[in-house]
C-alpha positions in Angstrom: -10.1 -19.4 -9.9 -13.5 -18.8 -8.2 -16.5 -17.0 -10.4 -15.8 -13.5 -10.4 -18.6 -11.1 -9.0 -19.1 -7.6 -9.6 -16.8 -5.0 -8.2 -16.5 -1.6 -7.7 -16.9 0.5 -11.6 -19.7 -1.9 -12.8 -23.2 -0.5 -13.5 -25.5 0.3 -10.8 -27.8 -2.4 -11.9 -25.1 -4.9 -10.7 -23.7 -3.3 -7.2 -26.3 -5.2 -5.6 -23.8 -8.4 -5.7 -21.2 -7.8 -2.9 -17.5 -7.1 -3.6 -15.6 -9.4 -1.6 -12.8 -8.0 0.6 -10.5 -10.0 2.5 -8.0 -8.9 5.3 -5.0 -10.5 6.6 -4.2 -10.1 10.2 -7.6 -8.7 10.6 -7.7 -8.8 14.2 -4.6 -6.4 14.8 -4.7 -2.9 14.9 -4.3 -1.6 11.5 -7.3 -4.6 10.7 -9.5 -2.5 13.1 -8.8 0.9 11.8 -9.6 -0.6 8.2 -12.8 -2.7 8.6 -15.2 0.0 9.8 -14.1 2.7 7.2 -14.6 0.1 4.6 -18.0 -0.8 5.7 -19.0 2.4 5.4 -18.2 2.9 2.3 -14.8 5.0 2.7 -13.0 2.7 0.3 -15.1 1.3 -2.6 -18.1 4.4 -2.6 -21.4 4.7 -0.9 -23.2 2.3 -3.2 -21.2 -0.4 -3.4 -21.7 -3.5 -0.7 -19.3 -5.4 0.7 -18.4 -9.1 2.2 -15.4 -9.2 4.5 -13.4 -12.3 5.0 -11.4 -11.6 7.9 -8.0 -13.8 8.1 -6.1 -14.4 11.2 -4.2 -16.9 13.0 -5.6 -19.4 15.3 -4.4 -16.8 18.4 -5.9 -13.9 16.7 -9.1 -15.1 16.0 -10.8 -14.0 19.2 -9.8 -10.4 18.4 -11.2 -10.8 15.0 -14.7 -11.8 16.4 -14.8 -9.4 18.7 -14.3 -6.8 15.5 -17.0 -8.7 13.6 -19.4 -8.2 16.9 -18.5 -4.3 16.7 -19.4 -4.2 13.1 -22.5 -5.8 13.4 -23.5 -3.3 16.0 -23.0 -0.5 13.9 -25.5 -2.0 11.5 -23.6 -0.8 8.2 -26.1 -1.1 5.6 -23.2 -2.1 3.1 -21.9 -4.5 4.9 -23.5 -7.9 3.4 -21.6 -10.4 5.9 -18.2 -11.1 7.7 -16.7 -14.3 7.9 -13.6 -15.0 10.2 -11.5 -18.0 9.7 -7.7 -18.9 9.9 -7.7 -20.8 6.8 -6.4 -19.2 3.6 -8.6 -21.1 1.4 -11.4 -20.1 2.9 -10.3 -16.5 3.3 -9.3 -15.8 -0.3 -12.4 -17.8 -2.2 -13.9 -15.6 -4.6 -11.9 -12.5 -3.0 -12.3 -9.5 -5.3 -9.6 -7.3 -3.3 -7.1 -8.7 -0.8 -5.9 -6.1 1.5 -2.6 -8.3 3.2 -1.9 -6.6 6.7 -0.7 -9.3 8.8 3.2 -9.6 8.5 5.8 -10.6 11.4 7.5 -7.5 12.7 11.2 -7.1 13.4 12.2 -8.2 16.7 15.1 -8.0 18.6 18.2 -9.1 17.4 16.4 -10.5 14.3 18.8 -10.3 11.0 17.4 -8.6 8.0 17.7 -12.5 6.9 15.5 -13.7 9.6 12.6 -11.4 8.7 12.6 -12.1 5.1 12.6 -15.9 5.7 9.8 -15.3 8.4 7.6 -13.2 6.1 8.3 -15.4 3.1 6.8 -18.0 5.1 3.5 -15.9 5.5 3.3 -14.1 2.0 4.2 -17.4 -0.1 1.4 -19.5 1.0 -0.9 -16.6 0.7 -0.1 -15.8 -2.5 -0.9 -19.4 -3.4 -3.9 -19.6 -1.7 -4.8 -16.3 -3.8 -4.0 -18.1 -7.2 -6.1 -21.1 -6.3 -9.0 -19.3 -4.8 -9.4 -15.7 -5.4 -11.8 -14.1 -8.2 -10.4 -13.4 -11.7 -10.3 -9.6 -11.1 -8.7 -9.3 -7.4 -6.6 -6.6 -6.8 -3.8 -7.3 -4.3 -2.2 -4.6 -1.8 0.7 -5.7 0.3 0.6 -3.1 3.8 2.6 -5.3 5.8 6.1 -5.1 6.0 8.7 -5.1 4.5 5.8 -4.3 2.1 7.8 -4.1 -1.4 9.5 -7.7 -1.1 6.3 -8.9 0.6 4.4 -8.3 -2.5 7.1 -9.6 -4.5 6.9 -13.2 -2.8 3.2 -13.1 -2.9 3.1 -12.5 -6.4 5.9 -15.1 -7.5 3.7 -17.5 -5.8 0.6 -16.6 -7.8 2.0 -17.3 -11.5 -1.5 -17.7 -12.8 -2.6 -13.8 -11.6 -1.3 -11.1 -13.6 1.7 -9.4 -11.6 0.2 -6.0 -12.2 -2.4 -6.5 -9.7 -0.1 -7.3 -6.8 0.6 -4.0 -5.3 2.8 -2.6 -2.2 1.4 0.2 -0.2 3.7 3.2 -0.6 0.7 5.8 0.1 1.5 6.2 3.5 5.2 7.8 2.9 3.1 9.9 0.2 0.6 11.5 2.7 3.7 11.7 5.2 5.2 13.9 2.6 2.7 16.1 1.4 1.7 16.3 5.4 5.2 17.8 6.0 5.2 20.0 2.8 1.5 21.5 3.7 3.0 22.3 7.4 6.1 24.1 6.1 4.1 26.0 3.4 1.1 26.8 5.6 -1.1 25.3 2.7 -4.3 23.4 1.9 -2.4 19.8 1.7 -5.2 19.3 -0.7 -3.8 21.7 -3.0 -0.3 19.6 -3.3 0.2 17.5 -6.3 2.4 15.5 -8.2 4.6 14.4 -5.0 6.3 11.1 -6.1 7.8 8.3 -3.7 10.4 6.3 -5.5 12.0 2.7 -4.5 11.5 1.0 -1.3 9.0 1.5 1.5 11.9 2.0 4.0 14.6 4.7 5.1 15.9 4.6 1.6 12.8 5.7 -0.2 13.2 8.9 -1.9 10.1 11.6 -1.7 10.7 13.5 -5.2 9.0 17.1 -5.1 10.6 18.2 -8.6 7.6 17.7 -10.5 5.3 18.7 -7.2 2.9 21.6 -7.3 0.9 24.0 -4.8 -2.0 25.5 -5.8 -0.7 25.3 -9.2 3.0 26.7 -8.4 6.3 24.6 -8.4 6.7 23.5 -4.6 10.1 24.4 -4.8 9.7 28.1 -5.9 6.9 27.9 -3.4 9.1 27.0 -0.6 12.3 29.2 -1.4 9.6 32.3 -0.8 8.0 30.8 2.4 11.0 29.8 4.4 13.8 32.0 3.1 16.3 28.9 3.0 18.3 26.8 0.6 15.9 24.6 -0.3 17.9 22.0 -2.1 19.7 21.8 1.8 16.0 22.0 3.6 14.9 19.0 1.3 17.8 16.9 2.0 18.6 18.1 5.6 15.1 18.2 6.9 12.2 17.4 4.2 13.8 13.5 3.3 14.9 12.2 6.6 11.2 13.7 8.5 9.3 11.3 5.7 11.4 8.7 5.6 11.8 8.2 9.5 8.5 9.2 10.5 7.6 5.8 11.8 10.1 5.6 14.1 9.5 9.1 15.2 5.5 8.2 15.5 6.5 4.9 17.8 9.0 6.7 19.8 6.3 9.3 20.7 3.2 7.3 20.8 5.1 3.9 22.0 3.7 1.8 19.1 3.6 1.9 15.3 1.5 3.9 12.5 -2.0 2.5 12.6 -4.8 5.1 11.8 -2.4 6.5 8.8 -1.3 3.3 7.6 -5.2 2.4 7.5 -6.2 5.5 6.0 -3.5 5.5 3.2 -4.6 1.9 2.7 -8.2 3.0 1.8 -6.6 6.1 -0.7 -4.6 3.6 -2.4 -7.5 1.2 -3.2 -10.2 4.3 -3.5 -7.8 5.7 -6.5 -7.3 2.4 -8.0 -11.0 1.3 -8.4 -12.0 4.7 -9.3 -9.3 6.4 -10.9 -6.5 9.4 -9.9 -8.3 12.2 -11.9 -5.4 14.8 -12.6 -1.7 14.1 -11.6 -0.5 11.3 -10.2 0.1 9.3 -6.8 2.6 6.6 -6.1 2.5 2.6 -5.5 4.9 -0.1 -5.5 4.5 -2.0 -8.8 6.5 -4.9 -10.2 9.0 -3.4 -12.9 9.2 -3.9 -16.3 12.1 -2.0 -16.7 10.8 2.1 -16.2 13.2 4.6 -15.2 15.7 1.7 -15.1 14.6 0.2 -12.3 15.7 -3.4 -12.7 12.6 -5.6 -14.1 10.7 -7.7 -11.8 11.4 -5.5 -8.4 8.1 -4.4 -6.9 9.6 -0.1 -6.5 7.5 2.7 -6.2 6.7 4.5 -9.0 4.6 7.5 -10.0 1.4 6.0 -11.3 -2.2 6.6 -12.6 -5.6 4.8 -12.2 -8.0 5.0 -14.4 -10.1 2.6 -12.7 -9.0 -0.6 -14.6 -5.7 -0.8 -13.5 -2.2 1.5 -12.2 -0.4 2.8 -15.4 3.4 4.1 -14.7 4.0 7.9 -15.5 6.9 7.7 -17.8 8.8 10.5 -19.4 9.7 12.3 -16.1 13.0 14.2 -15.9 15.1 12.6 -13.7 18.4 14.8 -12.6 21.5 13.7 -11.3 20.8 14.0 -7.5 17.2 12.2 -7.9 19.1 9.1 -10.1 21.8 8.6 -7.0 19.0 8.4 -4.6 16.7 6.5 -6.7 19.5 4.1 -7.4 20.1 3.6 -3.6 17.0 2.2 -2.9 16.4 0.4 -5.5 19.8 -1.4 -4.7 18.4 -2.2 -1.3 15.5 -3.9 -3.3 17.8 -6.0 -5.3 19.3 -7.1 -2.3 16.3 -8.1 -0.6 15.2 -10.0 -3.6 18.4 -11.6 -3.7 18.1 -12.4 -0.1 14.7 -14.5 -0.8 16.0 -15.9 -3.9 18.9 -17.5 -1.2 16.0 -19.2 0.2 14.7 -20.8 -2.3 11.5 -18.6 -2.2 11.7 -17.3 -5.8 
């Protein structure tokens, strides 16, 4: 691997050395929404200079080049330089933070096995390039869907990198859940804490509010008082489907998929990973070591904390029968995706 420059969290005297951030699919819409916020310091902080590496397929290079011109025109004081390439070895050379955004979307008539095979052809080579060229302290966030299994593929292709450095983006689902709760409760979204997303970033995900609070009160108590409904029924019939299918709802209304919210969730995920979560917890897709009876080796969403050095799964939360059933259903989907990838000879 390449030599490791200091990253966010180092002393102020060493922060003049830029953090190298590689973004795949950088010419796409999510990449475009990410670039300017990263260069402005929203992700790593207002005193951390960044070096951007933009990885694209050949047909996407011109779009990435156009974004680079705009970045130059913004005159960001934290932006050390921008490099555009279609070569993963160049893109990941010395990379401290990799945002794997580019993925093959599911097309008309495409079966799940076809989708997994197409993405294995993307995330396998990218994982290998990370293993060969990234800095020793690299952190990886897989944004491109199916994010959990793509993260599993990338990690398996980089055996020399600690698997805990590979994560799948789940924060978008958590943010969606908090937004729905804030609207239902008439409360500031910042008052809502400890919402947990379990399982897969898919329609099977489980947005769990059993341990969530709003302004220090249990969310379930606040919902019962505010809505005057059967809270369990509201959660199952209204809340969970709305959160799980929010992406499809946005496509129907907007005519295209989530862009700004996905980029924002990526920023949130990295900022908490690098700077710490403080009180409470958030959600992220991590490689399981058997926590909460999730089979070892699957990339599943868990409740997590960070002290700035890495994610730690919050253990010991009480899981009732309803939650167990919903978690198990999502985990079963993850296992099926893993098995399908194994049949392809990728894992």
